[in-house]
C-alpha positions as CSV (number, residue, x, y, z in Angstrom):
1,M,0.4,-0.1,0.3
2,S,1.2,3.7,-0.8
3,A,1.9,6.1,2.3
4,G,-1.1,7.3,2.9
5,S,-3.7,6.7,6.1
6,I,-6.1,3.9,7.2
7,I,-9.4,5.1,9.1
8,T,-11.1,2.5,11.3
9,P,-13.2,2.8,14.4
10,W,-10.9,1.0,16.2
11,V,-6.9,1.2,16.8
12,L,-5.5,-1.7,14.0
13,A,-1.9,-2.2,14.0
14,A,0.2,-1.0,10.8
15,R,2.7,-3.2,9.2
16,D,3.9,-0.7,7.0
17,A,5.6,2.6,8.3
18,G,4.5,4.3,5.5
19,V,1.2,3.9,6.7
20,R,-0.7,5.5,9.4
21,V,-3.6,4.4,11.2
22,R,-6.2,6.7,12.6
23,H,-9.3,5.9,14.7
24,I,-12.5,7.4,15.1
25,D,-13.7,9.2,18.7
26,V,-16.8,7.3,19.9
27,I,-19.8,9.9,21.7
28,A,-19.9,7.9,25.7
29,D,-23.2,9.0,26.3
30,D,-25.0,6.8,23.3
31,C,-22.0,4.8,22.1
32,T,-22.0,6.4,18.4
33,L,-19.2,7.1,16.5
34,D,-18.2,11.0,16.7
35,M,-18.7,12.1,12.6
36,G,-16.8,15.1,13.0
37,S,-13.8,13.0,14.4
38,F,-14.4,11.2,11.3
39,R,-14.2,14.1,9.1
40,D,-11.0,15.4,10.8
41,A,-9.1,12.5,10.3
42,L,-10.5,11.7,6.4
43,S,-7.8,13.4,4.0
44,D,-6.9,13.3,0.6
45,R,-4.3,10.6,1.9
46,T,-6.7,8.4,3.2
47,R,-6.5,5.4,1.5
48,L,-9.4,2.8,3.0
49,V,-11.9,3.3,5.5
50,A,-12.9,0.5,7.8
51,V,-16.1,0.4,10.0
52,G,-18.3,-1.8,11.6
53,Y,-22.0,-2.3,10.4
54,A,-23.0,-2.8,13.6
55,S,-22.0,-2.9,17.0
56,N,-21.4,-5.9,19.1
57,L,-21.3,-4.6,22.1
58,A,-23.8,-1.6,22.2
59,G,-26.0,-2.6,19.3
60,T,-25.2,0.7,17.4
61,I,-25.5,0.9,13.6
62,N,-23.3,2.5,12.3
63,P,-24.3,5.9,9.3
64,L,-22.7,3.8,6.6
65,P,-24.3,5.6,3.8
66,E,-23.0,8.8,5.0
67,I,-19.3,7.4,6.0
68,I,-19.0,5.7,2.4
69,D,-20.3,8.8,0.2
70,E,-17.6,10.8,2.2
71,A,-15.2,8.4,1.8
72,R,-15.7,8.2,-2.0
73,A,-15.5,11.6,-2.2
74,A,-11.9,11.6,-0.5
75,G,-11.0,9.0,-2.9
76,A,-10.8,6.3,-0.2
77,M,-12.3,2.5,-0.7
78,T,-14.5,1.3,2.4
79,F,-14.4,-1.7,3.9
80,I,-17.3,-3.0,6.5
81,D,-17.4,-5.8,8.8
82,A,-21.3,-7.0,9.0
83,V,-20.8,-9.6,10.8
84,H,-22.9,-8.0,14.1
85,Y,-25.3,-6.6,11.6
86,A,-25.9,-10.3,9.6
87,P,-28.5,-11.7,11.8
88,H,-30.6,-8.5,12.2
89,G,-30.8,-6.9,9.0
90,L,-30.7,-7.0,5.1
91,I,-27.5,-6.7,3.7
92,D,-27.3,-4.6,0.2
93,V,-23.7,-4.1,-1.1
94,A,-25.0,-2.5,-4.5
95,E,-27.1,0.1,-2.5
96,L,-24.3,0.6,0.2
97,G,-21.8,1.4,-2.3
98,C,-19.0,-0.4,-0.1
99,D,-16.0,-1.8,-1.6
100,F,-15.7,-4.7,0.6
101,L,-17.9,-6.3,3.0
102,A,-17.2,-9.2,5.4
103,C,-19.4,-11.5,7.8
104,S,-19.6,-15.4,9.0
105,G,-22.1,-17.7,8.6
106,Y,-22.2,-18.4,12.5
107,K,-23.8,-15.0,13.1
108,F,-26.9,-15.7,10.9
109,F,-27.4,-19.1,12.6
110,G,-24.9,-21.1,10.0
111,P,-21.6,-23.1,10.7
112,H,-18.3,-20.9,10.9
113,V,-17.4,-20.0,7.4
114,G,-16.2,-16.5,6.6
115,I,-17.7,-14.4,4.0
116,L,-16.2,-11.7,1.6
117,W,-17.4,-9.8,-1.1
118,G,-15.7,-7.1,-2.9
119,R,-16.0,-5.1,-6.5
120,R,-14.8,-7.6,-9.0
121,E,-12.4,-4.9,-10.3
122,L,-10.5,-4.5,-7.0
123,L,-10.6,-8.5,-6.4
124,E,-8.9,-9.2,-9.7
125,T,-6.5,-6.5,-9.2
126,I,-5.2,-6.2,-5.5
127,Q,-2.3,-8.9,-4.8
128,P,-3.6,-11.0,-1.8
129,Y,-0.8,-13.1,0.4
130,K,-1.5,-16.4,-1.2
131,L,0.1,-20.0,-2.2
132,R,2.3,-19.4,-5.3
133,P,0.6,-22.3,-7.0
134,S,-3.1,-21.1,-6.1
135,P,-4.6,-19.3,-9.4
136,N,-4.2,-15.6,-10.3
137,A,-8.1,-15.8,-11.6
138,L,-11.0,-15.3,-9.4
139,P,-12.2,-17.0,-7.3
140,G,-9.1,-19.2,-6.8
141,R,-6.7,-16.0,-6.3
142,W,-8.8,-15.3,-2.9
143,M,-9.5,-19.0,-2.2
144,T,-6.8,-21.2,-1.6
145,G,-7.1,-24.6,-1.1
146,T,-9.6,-27.1,-0.8
147,Q,-12.6,-25.4,0.3
148,N,-15.0,-26.3,3.3
149,H,-17.7,-27.6,1.4
150,E,-19.8,-28.8,3.8
151,G,-19.5,-25.4,5.6
152,I,-20.7,-23.8,2.7
153,A,-23.5,-25.9,2.4
154,G,-24.3,-25.0,6.0
155,V,-24.2,-21.8,4.7
156,A,-26.6,-22.0,2.5
157,A,-29.1,-24.2,4.4
158,A,-29.1,-20.8,7.2
159,I,-30.2,-18.6,4.1
160,D,-32.5,-20.9,3.3
161,Y,-33.8,-20.9,6.5
162,L,-34.0,-17.1,6.7
163,A,-36.0,-17.0,3.5
164,G,-38.8,-19.3,5.0
165,I,-39.5,-16.9,7.7
166,G,-39.9,-14.1,5.2
167,R,-41.9,-16.4,3.0
168,S,-44.2,-17.4,6.4
169,A,-44.1,-13.6,8.0
170,A,-45.1,-12.2,4.3
171,G,-47.4,-15.2,2.9
172,I,-45.1,-15.3,-0.3
173,S,-43.5,-17.7,-2.3
174,A,-41.3,-15.2,-4.4
175,D,-37.6,-15.5,-5.2
176,R,-35.2,-15.8,-2.4
177,R,-34.2,-12.3,-2.3
178,A,-37.7,-11.0,-1.9
179,C,-38.2,-13.6,0.9
180,L,-34.9,-12.4,2.3
181,A,-36.4,-9.1,2.5
182,A,-39.5,-10.1,3.8
183,A,-37.9,-11.8,6.6
184,Y,-35.6,-8.8,7.5
185,A,-38.5,-6.4,7.8
186,A,-40.6,-8.9,10.0
187,I,-36.6,-9.6,12.0
188,G,-36.3,-5.9,12.4
189,D,-40.1,-5.1,13.7
190,Y,-39.9,-8.2,16.4
191,E,-36.7,-7.5,17.7
192,R,-37.3,-3.9,18.0
193,S,-40.4,-4.5,20.4
194,L,-38.4,-6.7,22.3
195,G,-35.4,-4.5,22.7
196,T,-37.5,-1.8,23.6
197,R,-39.1,-4.1,26.4
198,L,-36.0,-4.9,27.7
199,I,-34.5,-1.2,27.7
200,D,-37.8,0.3,29.1
201,G,-37.1,-2.5,32.1
202,L,-33.7,-1.7,32.8
203,K,-34.0,1.8,33.2
204,Q,-36.6,0.8,35.7
205,I,-33.7,-0.9,37.6
206,A,-31.3,1.4,40.1
207,G,-27.6,1.6,39.5
208,V,-28.0,0.1,36.1
209,T,-26.1,2.3,33.3
210,I,-27.2,1.0,29.5
211,W,-24.2,1.8,27.3
212,G,-25.8,2.6,23.7
213,I,-28.9,4.1,22.1
214,T,-31.9,4.1,24.5
215,D,-34.1,6.8,23.0
216,P,-37.0,5.0,21.6
217,E,-37.4,7.5,18.8
218,R,-33.7,6.0,17.4
219,F,-34.2,2.6,17.8
220,T,-34.2,2.0,14.3
221,R,-30.8,3.0,14.6
222,R,-29.4,0.0,17.0
223,V,-30.0,-3.5,17.2
224,P,-30.9,-5.2,20.0
225,T,-27.9,-6.4,21.5
226,V,-27.9,-4.3,24.9
227,S,-25.1,-4.1,27.4
228,F,-25.2,-2.3,30.8
229,T,-23.3,-2.2,34.0
230,H,-24.4,-1.9,37.8
231,E,-22.9,0.5,40.3
232,R,-22.2,-2.4,42.8
233,H,-22.2,-5.8,41.1
234,T,-19.6,-6.3,38.3
235,P,-21.0,-8.3,34.9
236,R,-18.9,-11.2,35.7
237,A,-21.2,-11.5,39.3
238,I,-24.3,-10.9,37.7
239,A,-23.9,-13.5,35.2
240,V,-22.9,-15.8,37.1
241,H,-26.3,-15.3,39.0
242,L,-28.2,-15.5,36.1
243,A,-26.8,-18.6,34.7
244,E,-27.9,-20.5,37.5
245,Q,-31.4,-19.6,36.7
246,G,-31.1,-20.7,33.4
247,L,-30.7,-17.3,31.8
248,Y,-27.8,-17.1,29.4
249,V,-25.5,-13.8,29.2
250,W,-22.1,-12.5,28.6
251,P,-19.9,-10.6,30.6
252,G,-16.7,-9.0,29.4
253,N,-15.3,-6.6,26.7
254,H,-16.7,-9.1,24.0
255,Y,-14.0,-8.8,21.8
256,A,-15.0,-5.0,21.7
257,L,-11.6,-4.4,23.9
258,P,-11.0,-0.6,22.0
259,L,-14.9,0.7,23.0
260,T,-14.6,-0.5,26.8
261,E,-11.3,0.8,27.1
262,A,-12.9,4.1,25.5
263,L,-16.0,4.1,27.9
264,G,-13.1,3.5,31.1
265,L,-15.1,0.6,31.8
266,E,-11.8,-1.9,31.9
267,P,-11.5,-4.3,33.1
268,D,-14.9,-5.8,34.2
269,G,-16.6,-5.0,30.5
270,T,-20.1,-5.1,30.5
271,L,-23.1,-7.5,30.7
272,R,-24.6,-8.0,27.5
273,V,-27.3,-9.5,26.4
274,G,-28.1,-10.6,23.1
275,L,-31.7,-10.8,21.6
276,L,-32.9,-12.4,18.3
277,H,-35.8,-13.3,16.5
278,Y,-36.1,-16.6,18.1
279,N,-35.9,-14.9,21.5
280,T,-39.5,-14.1,23.6
281,A,-41.3,-11.6,25.2
282,E,-41.5,-13.7,28.0
283,E,-38.0,-14.4,28.2
284,V,-37.3,-10.8,28.4
285,D,-39.7,-10.1,31.3
286,R,-38.1,-13.3,33.2
287,L,-34.7,-11.9,32.6
288,L,-35.7,-8.1,34.1
289,E,-37.5,-10.1,36.7
290,A,-34.4,-12.1,37.9
291,L,-32.2,-8.8,37.3
292,A,-34.3,-6.5,39.7
293,R,-34.4,-9.2,42.4
294,F,-30.7,-9.6,42.1
295,L,-29.7,-5.8,42.2
296,D,-32.3,-4.2,44.4
């Protein structure tokens, strides 16, 4: 890569002394990206803007159209990490206008299979690190060796499962893409109702701080992944108590260490509740009741 800068919400390690990596600040009040910080970092020397679609800690959906448009105007490529958005919303790379997007099948109910989409002209011209015998033609230049065929078949089954949700929810039998769009529309509506129920309930528990968007008017800008802390009990202590009652949540940094560091939440991190379309309102209520009893 020629000398320039890479902008990312998280700090990365630069391998080349000629490359400077800059990160975007986070607004702690609602765990959103500071777009002023982004614009300050962006210049005609920027080569790549790497950003997550949605936060796996705070649930924030980042303003990708705005970021991608401004990056393109500056002459920079864009790389989107969509791993945490994939189970919650429809991904349309053509509408986004990004250059690369990656996610994993395990996040949308399939096996662990990495997925990379890229603009064809870039995939054909960028030289990847690869074994010398692997071909230079697509897709081999980006997919070295024998493929994980059983895993790929599992991803196809997961996609068909999601399409089936759309067929049932909308009562349609159209092509798979239309069924997926219907599925994610239904999933989004249902998950927002669960997320609203959870956040409203957490607001009623003394000593709880929710990290992320809590304004119901802005819930379309988040997924129902809710992280919180308590003024007296550590995330781990709360998680252990809930596990004893068959309620499974996760304490720690959730692999979002730069965010927990920026928020001053280390070493304990947060307690994360990840709601999905198969959860129920009754489960949310049972969780809230257990929390209220323990944290009271």
